[in-house]
N, C-alpha and C positions, 0 to 999 in steps of 0.2 A: 134137337137142333142140328145134330151131325148128319141127318139124312139129307141126301142130295137129290132134290127134285129135278126132273128132266123136262118140265113143261117149258114151252117157249115163252119169251117175254114180248108181248105184242107192241110195246111202246119203245123197244130198243132202237137207239139211233145207230149211226155207223160204227162208233167205237163200242157201243153196247153189243152190237152184232159181232164185232171182232172178239170181244171177250167171250161171247157164247160159242163162237167158232173154235176158240182156243180150248174151251172145255170139251167140245165135241171131238176134238182132234188132239186130246191131251197127250196121247202116246207119241204122236208125230212131233208135237211141239217140244215135249220133254227130250226125246231122242235128238231132235234137231239142235237144241241148246247144248246137250252133252257133246255132240259132234263138233259144234263151233268152239266150245270152251276147251275141249281136249285137243282138237286139231290145231287151233291157234296157240293154245297153251304150250304145245311142244316147242314153239319158237320163243316163248316168253323168257326163259332163263338166259337167253343170249342178248337180252335188251341192253344191259349195262355195257357189255363188251362191244356190241355191234354199232350202237348209235354214236354219233359224232359229237364233238365238243366245240367245233368252230362254226363257221358260217356267219360270223358277226361282221358283215360287210355290206356296203351299198353297191349292189350289182350295177355295172355300167359306169362306175365312178373312175376318176383318173388314177386314184391310188391302187385300185384293183388291177387296172391296166399295167401299171408299173410293176406290180407283184408278178403278174404273168410274164412280162418281158424279162424281168430279172431271173425268174425260174428257167425260162427257155433259153436265154442267151448269155447268162453270166454265171453259169455253174450252180444255179440254185441260190445265189446270194440275194435272197428275197426276204420280205418281212417275216415270213414264217420259218426261216432258217433257225437252226438251233445254235445257240452260243454257249459254249462250255467255259465257265470262268474258273481259272486255276489260280489260287492265291496262296502265297507263302507268307507266314507270319514272322519268320526269323531271318529273312534275308532274301537274296535274289533267287529266282527260279532256275538259274543256270548252274546251281550247285545243290548238294544235299539230295532230298527226295524229288526235287523239281524236274530234272530231265526224265527220270523214270516215269513219274506220274503223267507228264505231258505225252510221252511215248505211248503209254497205256490208253490215254484218252483218244489219241489219234488212231490206235489200233481198233478200239471198239467202234468208233465212228466210221472208219473205212470198211469195217466188216458188216455194216448195215446197208443192204442193197437199196433201201428206199431213200437213202440220202444222196445228195449230189456231191459236188466237189468239197473236199475237206481242206481248209486253208489254215496253215500254221500261223501262230502269232507274228504280227508284223510290227517292227519298231515304229513308234510314233502314232500308230493307229490302233493296234490291238495288243501291244505290249507296253506297259506303263514305263515312264522314264526311270523309275527306281527298280524296275525289273521284278517287282514282287507280284504283279497281277498280269495275267495273260488271258486272252480269249481265243479259243480254238473254234473256228466257224465251220459248221457242218451245213452245207447247202441243202435246200429243199428239193428233193427229187420227185415228190408227190404233192397232191393238193393239201389245202389247209386241214381238212378233216383227218386225212391219213397221217399228217405230220403230228397232230395231237396224239395219235396212237403211237407213233414212233417215239415221241417224247416220253409217254407213259412206259413204253417198253424199255427204254434205255436209262432213265434217270436213276434208278436204284443201282444199276451196275456202275454208272459214272460216279455217283456219290460214294460208292463203296471203295473207290480208289483213294479217298482222303486218308491222310496220315496224321500224326500228331502235329506236324508243322505245315502241311499242305492241305488246303480245303478245295474240294471240287464241287461246284454248284452250277448245273446247267440252267440257263435262263433264256429269255426271249418269249415272243408271243405264244408259240406252241407250248412251251413249258408253263406259261401263265395259265392257259386254259386247261392243261393237264392237272396242274396243282389245284386250280379252282374247282374243276369237276370232282376231284377226289375229296376236297374239303366240303363241297356241296353235297356229295353223296353221304358223307358221314353226318352232316347236319340233317339231311332228310331222314336218315335212319333214327337219329336221336329224336327228332320231332315226332316221328311216328310212334316211338316208344312212349312218349309223353301223351300224345293225342289219343291213341286208341283206348286206353282205360277211361279217359275223360269222356270220350265220345260214347263209349258203351254205357257209362253211368247216366249220361244225359238221355240216351235213348231209352234206357230202362224206365227212367222217370217219365219220359214223354209218352211211351207206349203203355207203360204200366205192367209189362209182362216180359220175361226174359225171352220167350219164344218169339214174340212179336218184334222185340228189339233186334233180334238176329236177322230179320228180313232185309234191312238196308245193307247189312254187311254182306249178305248173299248177293244182292244186286251189285254192290261195289266190287266184290271179288270176281263175279262173272264179267263185268265190264272191264275191269283192270286186266285180267288175264287175256281176254279177247283183244283189247286195244294194244297191249304190250306185244303180243304175237303179230298183230297187224302192222305195228310200227317197224318191227324187225323185217317183215316182208317188204314194206314200203321202202325201207332203207336200201334194198337191193336195186331200186329204180332211181331214187333221188336221196341225197344225204339228209338224214333226220337228226336234229339236235337232241342230245340227251335230256335237255330241258323239256322237250316235248313229253317225255315220259313222266318227269317230275310234276308238271302241271296237269297232265292227264290223270295221274293218281289222285291229286288233290281235288280236281273237279269231279272225278268219278265218286269219290267219297262224299263230297258235299251234295251233289245232285242226287246220288243214290239215296241219301238220307231224306232229302226234301221230297222226292217223288214217292218213296215208300211211305213216309209219314202221311202224305196227302191221301194216298189210296187206302192205306190200312185204316185210318181214322174213318174214312167214308164207308168202307166195307163194314166196319163194326156197327156204324150207325144204321146202315141198311139191314144188317143181319140181326143185330141184337136189339136195336131200338124199335124197328118196325116189325120184327119177327117174320120177315119174308124168307123165302127159300134161298139157298146158296146161289143158285143160278140167277134169280132175280136181283140178289145183292150185287153180284158181279156185273150184271148189265147196268144197274143204276150207278155203281161205282165208276165204271168205264165211261158212261155217258156224261158224268159230271166231273169228278176229280180226274178221270183219265183224259178228258178233253182239255182241262186246264194244264195237265202235265204235258200233253202233246204241244199245245200252244207255247208253253213255257220253254220246252226243249227247242222248238222252232226259233223262238226269240234268242235263246242262247247261241244257237248255231249261226243265226244271221248276224248277231253282234260280233262274234269271233271271226266270221268270214271277212269282215271289213279289214282285219289285220293283214289279209292277203294282199291288200293294196300297197303295203310297204315292200319295196323291192330289195328284200334282204332274206337270204335262205333261212337263217335262224328264226326269224319272226314267222315266216310262212310255215316252217315245219312245226314250231311250237303251237301256232293256232290250229294247224292241221291235226296235231296229236290230241289236243283238247277236244276238237270236233269229233274225232273218231271215238274217243272215250264217251262223250255225251251221246253219240248215236247208239253205241252199244248199251249204255245204261238206259236210254229211252226205250230201246227195243226190248230190253229185259223187263222194264217196268210195265210195258203194255202187253207183253205176251207171257213171260215167265212168272211174274208176280201174281196175275190173276189165277194162273194154274195152281200156284203154291197156296194162295188164299183159299181156293176151293177145296184143295186136298186137306189142308189143316182145319179149316172151318173154325169150330169153337175151340179146337186145341191151340189156336193162336194165343189164347189167354192162359195157357199153362204157366205155372210159376208166376202168377199175377200178384200185383199189389192190390190192396183191399178195394180201392175205388174203381178199378177197371170194370167191375161187374155191371156198372151203370150203363156202359155202352153208349154214352152220350156223344153225339157229334157236336152239339151246341154246348159251349162252355159257359156255365153260369158266371164265372169270374170275368171272362172277356165280354159277356153280354152286359154286365154291370158297367164295365169300362166303356163300352160303346154308348150306353145310355148317358154316361157322364160326359163324354165328348159331345154328344148331341145337345146337351143342355149348356155346355160351356165352350162353344167352338172358338170364340175370339181369343180367349186367354191362352188356350192350348195351341191354336194355330199360329198366333203371333209369337208366342214363346218359342215354339219349335223352329220357326223360320229364323228368328233372331239368333238362336244358338247355332244353326247351320251356317248362317251368313258370317257370324263371327269366326267360326272355325275355318270357313273358306277364305276369309280375307287375306291370310298370308300367301295365298297362291299367286298373288300379284307379283311378288318378288322371287318366284321360283326360278332356279337356275338348273340346267341339266348338263351332263357330260358323260362320256363313256367311263366305265369303272377304272379306277387307278390301281396301282400296285397295292394300295392299302386294303383291297378286298381280300387279299391272301393272308393266311396266318403268318406270323412273324418267322416261324421256323420253316416255311416253304422254300424249296430250292430256288424257285424263280425269284422270290423276293430277296433272298440273301444275295444271289448273283447280281440282281438289279442294283442293290446298294453297293456292292463291290465295284461294279462298273462305274457308278457315279463317283465313288471315292477316287478311283484311279484315272478316269478319263474326263470328268466334268459332269456337271449337273444334268446336261441335256443328252449325254451319251446314250442312255437307254432308248432315247427317242430319235435316233439318227435318221435323217431324211435321205431318201434315195431319189436321184434325179437321172432319168434316162432321156437321152436326146440323140439326134444325128451326130455322128462323129465330127462332122465339120462345124457343128455349133458348140462343141465342147469348150473351146477357149472363151467364147462369149459367156457361156453359162457359168464357167468357173469364176469369171470376173464379177458377175452379178452376185454369186454366192459369197465370194470373199468380201465384197463391199457391204453386204447387208448387216445391219446392226444386230439382227436376231440370230446370226450364225457365229459360232465360236471357232470352228475349225472346218477345213475343207480338204478332202483327199484329192489326189490327182485323178484325172479321168482314166478309166480303164476301158479299153475297147473290147467289144464282144469277141468271143472266140470263134466266130463264124463270119459269114459274108453278109450279115444283116446291116452293117454300116452304122451300128449303134454304139454308144458309149455310156458308161455309168459313173456318176460322181456321187460320193456320200458326204453329207454335211451334218455337223453336230450343232444343234441349237444351243442357245445360251441358257435356256430354261428347261425344266423337266417336262415330260410328255403330257402332264395334266395341267400345266400352267395355262391360264386363259390367254397369255400373250402368244402362245404358239400358233393358234389359228390365224392371228393377224400376220405373223411371219409367213405362213404358208400362202395366204392370200396375196401378200405383197410379192413373193417370189413368182407365183403363177402369173402375175401381171407383168413382171419385168423380165423373166427369162425368155430366151428365144422361143419362137412359136412351136418348134419341134420338141421342146422340153416338157416332160411330164414329171410331176412331183408326187412321190409316194413314201412308203415306209409304214411300219406298224402304227405309229402315232398318227400319221396322216389318214390312215384307213379309219381310225376312230373318229377323227375330225369329219371326214366325209360322211360316215354313217350318222353322226350326230346331226349334220346339216340335212341329210336325207330325212331323218326322223322329224326334225323341226318342220320340214316342208310337208311331210305326210300326216302329221298329227291333226291339223285342222280338217283335212279331208276325211280321215278315219272317224273323227268325232262326228262330223256332219253326216256321214253315211250311216254310222251306228245309230244315231238319234233318229234320222229319217226313216230307216228301215224298222227301228223299234216302234216308232209312232204308227207306221203303216200296219204292222202286225197287230198292235193293240186295236187299231181302228177296225180291222177285219174281224178280230175276235169279239169286240164289244159293240160294234155297229154304232158307236157314239163318239163323234169327233172331240167334244169338249173334255170328257174324262180321259180319252186316249192321250190328248195333249197334256193334260194336267199330270197324268201318270208318268209320262216321258220326262217332263220338266222336273218333277219331284225326284226322279232318279238322278238327274244332273246335279241337284243340290247336295245329296249325300256324297257323290263322287268328288265334287269340288271341295267339300269339307275334308274328305280323307286326304287329298293332296295338300290342303292347307296345313294339316297336322304333319304331313310328311316333310314339308319344308322346315317346320320348327324342329323336328327331330333330326332329320338327316342332313339338312343344309346348315342349320344353325347349331346343331349338336346338343339340343336339350334332351337329357335322358341318355346320352351316349354312354356314360359310366354305368348306368343301370343295365342297359342292353349289351354292353361290352363291345363297342366298335369305335373306330376312329372316323370322325366325320370328314368327308371329302370336300365339303364346301359347296356341294351340289347334289342333286338327285340323279341317279343313273339315267342316261338319256332314253333308254328303252322303256322306262317305267310309265311315263304319261300315256303313250299310245297303247301299249300292251295292257297295262293295268286298267286303263280307262275301259277298254273293251271287256275285260274280265269283270270289273266292278259293275258296269252297266248291265252285263248279261245276268249277273246274280241279282241285281236290283230289279230288273224286269221280271225275273223269275218270281220274286215275292209279289211284284205288282200284279202279275197275271193271277196268282193264287187269290189275292185279296179281291181284285176287281171281278174275277170270274164268279166268285161267291156272291159279290154284290149284284152282279148281273142276274144270277140265278134267282135271288130273292126279289129283284125288281120285276123279272118276268112273271113270277108267281103272284106278287102282291100289287105291283104298280105304285108302291108306297116308298118314297125316298128314305123315310126313317127306317123302315124295315130293311131296305136294301143296305143302308150303312150299318145299322146295329147288327143285323143278321150276318153281314160279312165279317165283322169283327168277332162276333160270337162263334162263328163256325170255322174261321180260318186263323183267328188270332193265336190259338194254342199251337197250331202247326207252325206258323211263322215264328213264334217265340221259341219253340223247341229247336227248329231247324237253324234259326239264327244263332242260338246258343251253341249248338254243335259247331257251326262254321267259325264263330268267333274263337272258340276253344282251339280248333284245329289250326286256324291261321296264326293265332298268337304264339303257338308253340314254335312256329318257324322264327319268330322274333327273338327267341331265347337261345338259339344255338346257331353255330355255323358262320360262314362269311357274310359280308354286308348285303349283297343282293337278296338272299333269302330273308334277311331281317327286314329289308324294305318291303318285300312281298308280304311278309307276315303282318307288319304294322299297318301298311296301307290297306290291304284287303280286310284285315281284322277290324280296323276303325270304320271302314266303309260299311261292312256288314252290320257292325254294332249300331251305327247311326241309321242305316237304311231299315233294318228289321225292326228296331225298337223305337225309333223316333219318326221316321218317314212313314213306314207302312202301318204302324199301330197308333200314330198320332196325326201327322200332317195329312196323309191321304184320306183317312176317314173324315177329317175336318173339311177337306175340299169337297168331299161327297155331300157333307152336311150343308155347306155354304151354297153349292151349285144346285142342290135340290133336284127338281125334275129336269132342269136344263142339262144336267150331267148325262142323261140318257136320251136326250133329244137327237134326232137325226133327220136331215132333210129327205124328202121323198126321192129326189134324184140319186142321192147317195145309197139309199136302201135298194134302189133298183139295180145298181151296178155291183154291190157287194154280195158275196155269197151269204146265204142265211145260216147263221150259227146261233144256236140256243144252248143254254146251260141247264134249264129246268128239266126235271125228269118226272113224269107222271107216275 
């Protein structure tokens, strides 16, 4: 069996010919991948240091305009400035260690060239009435991404100034992102430590052999290294969020496993089951499973591209990072994996479990399950739909908001400083509003702010230190930055302030981003679903089953967000998962996670329906199409879904709140989609629709490219 025949395959399609070309040019392909991985891998170690942590803003919003004006004209006293909170426990800061610590804080800040003006504590605004708490303001001299790096570079030195009686805790939005990125990185590493052994165990069971189980890890490693290096290079052109790498790593692992499973199982069937040559097996594998993988990858890329419609740098860079990783994994699956399969051939089954010798593509267990669904479609179809609808029902009351200070660990510098500012200066002090207006409008603006019931304190107007003719007023709200009443106050002020006045501040930037996400979410959902349907239509040439497959994906997505509301908004299970509920879901979750969930769901949809289309093309029998699809793809979907669920749920067990949201929402979505939608509901829909599932009007067949999945 290990002999590699060189005869051509007369029935090879485009992807089959690609596979044969790879085999004929294996030295070029192998060296090419070594160059790509090593070349880009040289940049990969710098990914954690180089990528940014900010970019969570609505480009073009009023609050971003205020931040830019404050940085340019008011010494960097902007939303991303660093606030160093100095607090003495046993008396006023004007005695004991207080003066020395304040002087050292000022020295460190003034020695950092990336900072703007350093402002000493001012009585009544940044020095508490009892003299125990002071805030030294370090203006922002660089953009938000670089200020997060400044915060990371300085926070340890600043905290090290603390004594037995004086505590130093830098805070502010730049510190919040620095502390969050640090906690998130630790959580990611912990999750990987748990997920990799579980993943390997499931892979060994799914593939039945240690050698075969290592192939997805090879694809993942190649894709990760290449995408990490690419992100570092891309960051030289545009800022890239560190979250892009986190999500890229997760998707590379998930899709690498999916794609490798699909191709390896099909190669085994062609090589061991039919006893064809290695070249024939590669051609058949690429023309069938390879085609499904290519269409699946295209669906994932199209779904994620819709996130680019959100005008926020962080969202665009995260979507871009995932798309880069998917592209590399897809390229490795369609070029590197066929080469490795050909070279290993029967050695792929080394260190095999007993049942792997059968080399069966068709699973007897899932064949029986498909037959059972064919005989009892009503019970299983109605039952699965009811379960999904019940889980989706809570989505009606879903609330969203930007992450609060509760996402940070209790010992994080930014959270400690935040609490000290609240205690000393009022509940709303951490969310101080910044109002920039023409100098002539300052008195009128001050009058509006002073009379507003949502404002607790107002500073005097500070004119710009240049000839811009601008002035800055800071106003402390009566409520904390995450309170639902704050957006109402901001809306009211924007309506009543003079026309030249712009309202901003870190809390307002979150409000503006939340509003932007609320406006963008319906558009993104519509585009994702529309493009997903079109891709399925092109792939399957059948409008009805393409529509049903798209709508079925929406059900599992809605159910996942229904569960998310119960867990993260209502707090059910908060003690078990170890988090403080915020009373809402993070605002970026619906739009971003929807695209991710839909991409994964369509991934499984393509696998199942591509197999069904292959059986339909061969037999013209709806029963064989449905049962054959479940029998041939059910084991792959079950195994791949199991790995994804295990990986995602490890994120729910560690780290700050956003990764927990990601883990629970994606884990529940994959659990429902792989095991309930793809292995129950969608086969039932194939059963109920019968021949109509594959019907296509003549005019549509004329305009669509001809795509087939059967291989002679």
